[in-house]
C-alpha positions as CSV (number, residue, x, y, z in Angstrom):
1,M,46.5,21.3,-11.6
2,T,43.2,19.1,-12.3
3,L,42.5,16.1,-9.9
4,W,43.4,13.8,-12.7
5,S,46.5,15.3,-14.1
6,A,48.9,12.8,-12.8
7,R,46.9,10.2,-15.3
8,M,47.9,12.7,-18.6
9,G,51.1,13.1,-20.3
10,A,50.3,16.8,-21.4
11,E,48.6,19.8,-20.2
12,P,44.4,19.5,-20.8
13,S,43.8,21.5,-23.8
14,E,42.3,25.4,-22.8
15,V,39.2,24.7,-25.3
16,M,38.4,21.2,-23.5
17,M,39.0,23.0,-20.2
18,A,36.5,25.8,-21.3
19,F,33.8,23.3,-22.9
20,T,33.8,20.8,-20.0
21,S,33.7,23.2,-17.3
22,S,30.5,23.3,-15.3
23,L,31.6,25.5,-12.8
24,E,29.1,28.6,-13.8
25,S,26.3,26.0,-13.7
26,D,27.1,24.3,-10.4
27,R,28.6,26.9,-7.9
28,R,25.3,27.3,-6.3
29,L,25.6,23.8,-4.6
30,A,28.9,25.2,-2.6
31,P,27.2,25.1,0.4
32,D,25.5,21.6,-0.1
33,D,29.1,20.4,-1.0
34,V,30.5,21.9,2.1
35,R,28.2,20.0,4.1
36,G,28.5,16.5,2.3
37,S,32.3,17.0,2.7
38,A,32.1,17.8,6.4
39,A,29.7,14.5,7.0
40,H,32.4,12.4,4.6
41,V,34.9,13.4,6.6
42,R,33.2,12.5,10.0
43,G,32.7,9.2,8.4
44,L,36.1,8.9,7.8
45,G,37.0,9.6,11.4
46,R,34.5,6.7,12.8
47,A,36.1,4.4,10.4
48,G,39.4,4.9,12.0
49,I,40.6,6.3,8.4
50,L,41.3,9.6,9.4
51,S,42.8,10.3,13.0
52,A,40.7,12.9,15.6
53,D,43.4,15.5,14.7
54,E,43.3,15.3,11.1
55,V,39.4,15.5,11.3
56,D,39.1,18.5,13.6
57,A,41.6,20.0,11.3
58,L,39.6,19.4,7.7
59,L,36.4,20.6,9.7
60,A,37.6,23.5,10.7
61,A,38.8,24.1,7.2
62,L,35.5,23.3,5.9
63,D,33.9,25.9,8.3
64,T,36.5,28.7,6.8
65,V,35.2,27.9,3.2
66,G,32.0,27.9,4.0
67,A,32.4,31.3,5.8
68,E,34.1,32.5,2.7
69,L,31.1,31.4,0.7
70,E,29.0,32.9,2.7
71,S,30.1,36.4,2.7
72,G,31.5,36.2,-1.0
73,T,34.9,36.3,-0.2
74,F,35.5,32.8,-2.0
75,V,37.8,33.2,-5.1
76,F,37.4,30.9,-7.8
77,E,40.1,30.3,-10.0
78,E,40.4,29.6,-14.0
79,S,41.7,26.0,-13.2
80,D,38.6,24.8,-11.3
81,E,36.6,22.5,-13.2
82,D,33.4,22.5,-10.8
83,V,32.8,23.9,-7.6
84,H,33.9,20.5,-6.1
85,T,37.3,21.0,-7.4
86,A,37.4,24.6,-6.2
87,I,36.6,23.4,-2.8
88,E,38.9,21.0,-2.5
89,R,41.5,23.3,-3.8
90,R,40.6,25.7,-1.3
91,L,40.4,23.3,1.9
92,T,43.7,22.2,1.1
93,E,45.4,25.7,0.9
94,I,43.9,25.9,4.7
95,A,44.4,22.9,5.8
96,G,47.9,22.1,4.6
97,E,48.8,18.5,3.7
98,V,45.9,16.7,5.4
99,G,43.9,18.5,2.7
100,A,44.6,16.0,0.5
101,K,42.8,13.0,2.3
102,V,39.4,14.8,2.0
103,H,38.6,12.7,-1.0
104,T,39.5,9.5,0.4
105,G,37.0,6.8,-0.3
106,R,35.0,9.3,-2.5
107,S,34.5,10.4,-6.1
108,R,33.1,13.2,-7.8
109,N,30.6,11.0,-9.1
110,D,28.6,10.1,-5.3
111,Q,30.0,13.5,-4.3
112,V,28.1,15.5,-6.8
113,A,24.9,13.3,-6.6
114,T,24.9,13.9,-2.9
115,A,25.4,17.7,-3.3
116,L,22.9,17.7,-5.8
117,R,20.3,16.0,-3.4
118,L,21.0,18.2,-0.5
119,H,20.2,20.8,-2.5
120,L,16.8,19.6,-4.1
121,R,15.6,18.8,-0.5
122,R,15.9,22.4,0.5
123,R,14.3,24.1,-3.0
124,L,11.5,21.6,-2.6
125,V,10.6,22.5,0.8
126,S,10.8,26.2,-0.3
127,I,8.6,25.5,-3.6
128,G,6.0,23.3,-1.8
129,E,5.5,26.2,0.9
130,E,5.0,28.6,-2.3
131,L,2.8,25.8,-4.0
132,A,0.7,25.9,-0.5
133,G,0.3,29.5,-0.2
134,L,-1.1,29.7,-3.8
135,V,-3.3,27.2,-2.6
136,D,-4.5,29.4,0.3
137,A,-4.9,32.4,-2.0
138,L,-7.6,30.6,-4.0
139,V,-8.9,29.4,-1.0
140,Q,-9.3,32.7,0.4
141,R,-10.8,34.2,-3.0
142,A,-13.4,31.3,-2.7
143,A,-14.5,32.7,0.7
144,D,-14.4,36.0,-0.6
145,A,-16.7,34.8,-3.4
146,G,-19.4,33.5,-0.9
147,E,-22.7,32.2,-2.8
148,H,-22.2,34.3,-5.5
149,Y,-22.3,32.2,-9.3
150,A,-21.1,32.3,-12.9
151,P,-21.2,30.3,-16.1
152,G,-19.1,27.4,-16.1
153,Y,-17.8,26.4,-19.3
154,T,-16.8,23.5,-21.7
155,H,-15.3,23.9,-24.9
156,L,-15.1,27.7,-24.0
157,Q,-19.2,27.6,-24.5
158,R,-21.3,28.3,-21.6
159,A,-22.3,25.1,-19.6
160,Q,-23.9,25.3,-16.3
161,S,-23.9,28.2,-13.9
162,V,-21.6,27.1,-10.6
163,L,-20.6,29.0,-7.7
164,V,-17.3,31.3,-8.2
165,A,-15.8,29.5,-5.5
166,H,-16.4,26.2,-7.0
167,Q,-14.3,27.0,-10.1
168,L,-11.7,28.8,-7.9
169,L,-11.4,26.3,-5.9
170,A,-11.1,23.7,-9.0
171,H,-7.6,25.3,-9.4
172,A,-6.6,24.9,-6.0
173,W,-7.4,21.0,-5.9
174,S,-5.2,20.6,-8.8
175,L,-2.5,22.5,-7.2
176,L,-2.7,20.5,-4.3
177,R,-1.8,17.4,-6.0
178,D,1.1,19.2,-7.2
179,L,2.0,19.6,-3.8
180,D,1.4,15.9,-3.1
181,R,3.8,14.7,-6.0
182,L,6.4,16.7,-4.6
183,F,6.1,15.1,-1.2
184,D,6.8,11.7,-3.5
185,A,9.5,13.0,-5.3
186,Y,11.2,14.3,-2.4
187,R,11.0,10.8,-1.1
188,R,12.7,9.8,-3.6
189,V,15.2,12.7,-3.7
190,D,16.0,12.1,0.4
191,V,18.5,8.9,-0.3
192,S,22.3,9.4,0.7
193,P,24.4,8.4,-2.7
194,L,27.6,9.3,-0.6
195,G,29.9,5.9,-0.4
196,A,29.2,4.4,-3.5
197,G,32.4,6.0,-4.9
198,A,32.8,5.7,-8.5
199,L,30.5,3.3,-9.4
200,G,31.7,0.2,-7.0
201,G,32.1,1.5,-3.9
202,S,35.6,1.0,-1.9
203,S,38.0,-1.5,-0.3
204,L,38.2,0.9,2.7
205,P,35.6,0.5,5.4
206,L,33.4,3.6,4.6
207,D,30.6,4.4,7.0
208,P,27.8,5.4,4.4
209,D,24.8,4.6,6.6
210,G,26.2,7.2,9.4
211,V,27.1,9.5,7.0
212,A,23.3,9.2,5.6
213,R,22.0,9.7,9.5
214,D,24.8,12.9,9.7
215,L,23.0,14.6,6.5
216,S,19.4,13.6,7.6
217,F,18.7,11.2,4.8
218,S,15.9,8.9,5.4
219,A,18.3,6.0,3.7
220,R,21.0,5.1,1.8
221,F,22.0,3.9,-1.8
222,T,21.4,-0.1,-2.1
223,N,23.4,-0.4,-5.5
224,S,26.5,1.8,-6.1
225,I,26.2,1.8,-9.7
226,D,22.4,3.0,-9.4
227,A,23.3,5.5,-6.9
228,V,25.9,7.3,-9.1
229,A,24.0,6.5,-12.4
230,D,20.6,7.9,-11.1
231,R,19.2,11.0,-12.2
232,D,15.6,10.0,-12.2
233,F,14.9,11.8,-9.4
234,V,16.0,15.3,-11.2
235,A,13.7,14.2,-14.0
236,E,10.5,13.7,-11.2
237,V,11.5,16.7,-10.0
238,L,11.2,18.5,-13.2
239,F,7.8,16.5,-14.3
240,V,6.2,17.9,-10.9
241,L,7.1,21.5,-11.8
242,A,6.2,21.1,-15.5
243,L,2.6,19.9,-14.4
244,A,3.0,22.4,-11.8
245,G,3.5,25.2,-14.6
246,V,0.7,23.6,-16.6
247,H,-1.9,24.1,-14.1
248,A,-0.5,27.8,-13.5
249,S,-0.7,28.1,-17.1
250,R,-4.5,27.1,-17.5
251,L,-5.2,29.1,-14.3
252,G,-3.6,32.3,-15.7
253,E,-5.4,31.9,-19.0
254,E,-8.7,32.1,-17.1
255,I,-7.3,35.5,-15.7
256,V,-6.5,36.6,-19.1
257,L,-9.6,35.7,-20.5
258,Y,-12.2,37.0,-17.8
259,S,-10.2,40.1,-17.4
260,S,-11.1,41.0,-20.7
261,E,-13.3,43.4,-21.7
262,E,-15.4,40.7,-23.7
263,F,-15.9,38.8,-20.3
264,G,-15.8,41.4,-17.7
265,F,-15.6,39.0,-14.6
266,Y,-12.2,40.2,-13.2
267,R,-10.7,43.4,-12.7
268,L,-6.7,43.4,-12.7
269,D,-5.4,45.3,-9.7
270,D,-3.0,48.4,-10.9
271,A,-0.2,46.9,-9.0
272,W,-0.3,43.8,-10.6
273,A,-0.9,44.6,-14.3
274,T,1.4,46.3,-17.0
275,G,0.6,49.1,-19.5
276,S,1.3,49.8,-22.9
277,S,4.3,51.9,-24.2
278,M,2.1,52.8,-27.0
279,L,-1.8,52.5,-26.5
280,P,-2.6,54.7,-23.4
281,Q,-5.6,52.6,-22.3
282,K,-4.2,49.3,-22.0
283,K,-4.0,47.6,-18.7
284,N,-2.2,44.1,-19.6
285,P,-2.3,40.7,-17.6
286,D,1.4,40.2,-18.0
287,V,1.7,37.9,-14.9
288,A,-1.3,35.8,-15.9
289,E,0.5,35.3,-19.7
290,L,4.1,35.0,-18.0
291,A,2.3,32.1,-16.2
292,R,1.4,30.3,-19.6
293,G,4.6,30.9,-21.0
294,K,6.8,29.4,-18.3
295,S,5.0,26.6,-18.5
296,G,6.5,25.7,-22.2
297,R,9.7,26.3,-20.7
298,L,9.0,23.9,-17.9
299,I,7.8,21.3,-20.3
300,G,11.2,22.1,-22.2
301,H,13.2,21.0,-19.3
302,L,11.6,18.1,-19.0
303,T,11.7,16.8,-22.3
304,G,15.4,17.7,-22.6
305,L,16.7,15.8,-20.0
306,L,15.0,12.9,-20.6
307,T,16.4,12.7,-24.1
308,T,20.1,12.7,-22.6
309,L,19.1,10.3,-20.5
310,K,17.4,7.5,-22.6
311,G,20.5,6.1,-24.2
312,L,23.1,6.3,-21.5
313,P,24.9,3.0,-20.4
314,L,25.5,2.5,-16.7
315,A,27.3,3.8,-14.6
316,Y,28.7,7.5,-14.9
317,N,28.9,9.7,-18.1
318,R,29.6,12.8,-18.5
319,D,26.4,13.7,-20.1
320,L,24.7,14.0,-17.0
321,Q,26.4,17.0,-16.0
322,E,23.8,18.4,-18.2
323,D,21.1,18.0,-15.5
324,K,21.7,20.9,-13.5
325,D,21.1,23.9,-15.7
326,P,17.7,22.8,-16.5
327,L,16.7,21.7,-13.4
328,F,18.0,24.9,-11.7
329,D,16.2,26.9,-14.3
330,A,12.9,25.2,-13.7
331,L,13.4,25.7,-9.9
332,D,14.4,29.4,-10.6
333,Q,11.3,29.8,-12.5
334,I,8.8,28.2,-10.4
335,D,10.4,30.4,-7.8
336,R,9.3,33.2,-9.4
337,L,5.9,32.1,-11.2
338,L,4.3,30.8,-7.7
339,P,4.5,34.0,-5.6
340,A,3.9,36.0,-8.4
341,L,0.9,34.3,-9.3
342,S,-0.3,34.3,-5.7
343,G,0.0,38.0,-5.6
344,L,-2.5,38.5,-8.7
345,I,-4.9,36.2,-7.5
346,G,-4.9,37.8,-4.0
347,S,-5.5,41.4,-5.7
348,L,-8.3,40.4,-8.4
349,S,-11.3,42.5,-8.1
350,F,-14.7,40.3,-8.9
351,N,-17.3,41.8,-11.0
352,F,-20.2,39.4,-9.6
353,V,-22.9,41.4,-11.4
354,A,-21.3,40.5,-14.8
355,M,-20.6,36.9,-13.8
356,E,-24.5,36.3,-12.5
357,K,-26.0,37.9,-15.6
358,A,-23.9,35.8,-17.8
359,A,-25.0,32.6,-15.9
360,D,-28.6,33.8,-16.1
361,A,-28.6,33.4,-19.7
362,P,-31.7,31.2,-20.3
363,T,-29.8,28.4,-22.3
364,L,-28.1,27.4,-19.1
365,V,-31.2,26.0,-17.6
366,A,-31.5,23.2,-20.2
367,I,-29.9,20.5,-18.1
368,D,-32.3,21.8,-15.4
369,L,-35.4,21.3,-17.6
370,A,-34.1,17.9,-18.8
371,E,-33.4,17.0,-14.7
372,F,-37.0,18.4,-14.1
373,L,-38.2,15.9,-16.3
374,V,-36.1,13.1,-15.0
375,A,-37.8,14.0,-11.9
376,R,-41.1,13.4,-13.8
377,G,-40.1,9.8,-14.7
378,V,-39.3,10.7,-18.3
379,P,-36.0,8.6,-19.6
380,F,-33.1,11.0,-19.7
381,R,-32.6,10.7,-23.5
382,E,-35.9,11.4,-24.2
383,A,-35.6,14.5,-22.0
384,H,-32.5,15.4,-23.5
385,G,-34.6,15.5,-26.6
386,I,-37.1,17.3,-25.4
387,V,-35.4,19.8,-24.2
388,G,-32.6,20.2,-26.7
389,A,-35.9,20.5,-29.5
390,L,-37.0,24.0,-27.4
391,V,-33.8,25.3,-27.0
392,R,-33.3,25.1,-31.0
393,R,-36.7,26.4,-31.5
394,S,-36.1,29.6,-29.2
395,L,-32.6,30.2,-30.9
396,A,-34.7,30.1,-34.1
397,G,-36.6,33.0,-32.7
398,E,-40.3,31.2,-32.2
399,G,-40.0,32.5,-28.6
400,A,-38.2,32.9,-25.1
401,L,-37.0,29.3,-23.8
402,S,-39.1,30.0,-20.7
403,E,-42.2,31.0,-22.7
404,L,-41.9,27.5,-24.9
405,A,-40.9,25.3,-22.0
406,A,-44.1,26.8,-20.0
407,A,-46.3,26.1,-22.7
408,D,-45.1,22.5,-22.9
409,P,-47.4,20.1,-21.5
410,R,-44.7,17.6,-20.4
411,L,-42.9,20.7,-18.6
412,G,-45.9,23.4,-17.9
413,E,-45.9,26.3,-15.9
414,E,-44.0,24.9,-12.9
415,S,-40.6,24.9,-15.1
416,A,-40.9,28.8,-15.1
417,E,-39.2,28.4,-11.4
418,L,-36.2,27.2,-12.9
419,F,-35.2,30.3,-14.8
420,V,-35.6,32.3,-11.8
421,P,-31.8,34.0,-11.2
422,G,-29.7,32.0,-9.4
423,S,-32.2,29.0,-9.1
424,S,-30.0,26.5,-10.9
425,V,-27.1,26.9,-8.9
426,K,-29.3,26.8,-5.9
427,R,-31.2,23.5,-6.6
428,R,-27.3,21.8,-7.5
429,Q,-27.1,19.3,-4.7
430,S,-25.0,16.5,-6.0
431,P,-21.4,16.0,-3.6
432,G,-18.6,17.5,-5.1
433,G,-20.8,19.6,-7.3
434,G,-21.3,23.5,-7.9
435,G,-23.9,23.8,-5.4
436,I,-24.4,25.8,-2.2
437,A,-24.1,22.9,-0.2
438,A,-21.5,20.8,-1.9
439,V,-19.1,24.0,-2.2
440,A,-19.6,24.3,1.6
441,E,-18.6,21.0,2.2
442,Q,-15.7,21.4,0.0
443,R,-13.9,24.2,1.7
444,L,-13.9,22.3,4.8
445,E,-12.1,19.2,2.9
446,I,-9.5,21.5,1.3
447,A,-9.2,23.6,4.5
448,A,-8.2,20.1,5.9
449,A,-6.3,18.8,3.0
450,L,-4.3,22.1,3.3
451,A,-3.4,21.9,6.8
452,A,-2.3,18.4,6.3
453,M,0.2,19.2,3.7
454,R,1.7,22.2,6.0
455,S,1.9,19.6,8.7
456,R,4.0,17.3,6.1
457,L,6.3,20.7,5.1
458,D,6.9,21.1,8.3
459,S,8.2,17.6,9.0
460,L,10.6,17.5,5.7
461,A,14.4,17.5,6.6
462,C,16.6,20.0,4.5
């Protein structure tokens, strides 16, 4: 029997019930629904709607339901429309007549939204810890890289030499921004909708403020229509996860490139690579490739939900049931992706010889030559033209760039020092840049930022 069967003059179609059921998607919300129901019952008791004995009976029954769910002995039935219906059915079986009072002043509309927000708070804290773990792995590898340097790229063409640590920390900063965005999303998740009812509240003296405090929410809803119609918080979480996936994808792409024989900068650990079913020599960067691949899936979930939401009138519509599959899958995928990428990063071997050989290519000194001229009073645009012409002549076979520079009276033999291996990165001194002093300062900044983020994570209620 459904919760709404008294309104209908016929039994619901089995096909219709199978199509509209969300039990397979939302059963993972069961612990959160039990927790939300218990807070609702306590609120009904404080409002005088339930007697103390009724509150005790319902809470005891909810404890039993929670224990059955945790032990795996809870039995779902075909007639259960969703996890919320299943829990109320079982509660009534245990508590008897008083079980029929559990839904007093409550709709599945605010009930579902409450359970989803409770679930999300917990998952976001876990994912935040995994993001912090990936940042920590990058910071540690940056420390391992010391003052070794490599070419930095634009347009996938060698551009300037930078410390390897600078390149690794660039990824760490982007992931820290993801963690910061996660905190923003958490703040908007952390609002209790319980008490909004179907859309307009209740004539009963409910206690939504007390229920919000009971569930450790930072606030309660201010508009009951918005409370049950809002899925902005789901879309925002999906955006945060999608962007984190994009950042993971960019990191994965570099690992794929740099571990190839064509670059040879990274070596994959055997425990974090796969082989080929046909080609005996292969060692494949599957973790890095899947980090790229998962990002498309995460982006798809975000765009799918936004498309679902864009045409819905207020307040609740059954379309909103479609928020859970993409959300849960996105949470699950990022939950798998971040630890795997952390393990891959932590296990990489760096080939500093290959990196520094590539970074010592004469053409990467071009900007240093131009700035050498600028320091002598030559306008930058003129200096750019002088050095560009020398590079063109060198590539045309007229001589080594260092020799052409030394022979040019505007540069002279002093410019030869710029071609000494490692000289370029050692000369780099601007704040936030890829030089030794700037990166040393950056290490301190990111360590402090990561510590602050971890402290914020520890303070979140879930």
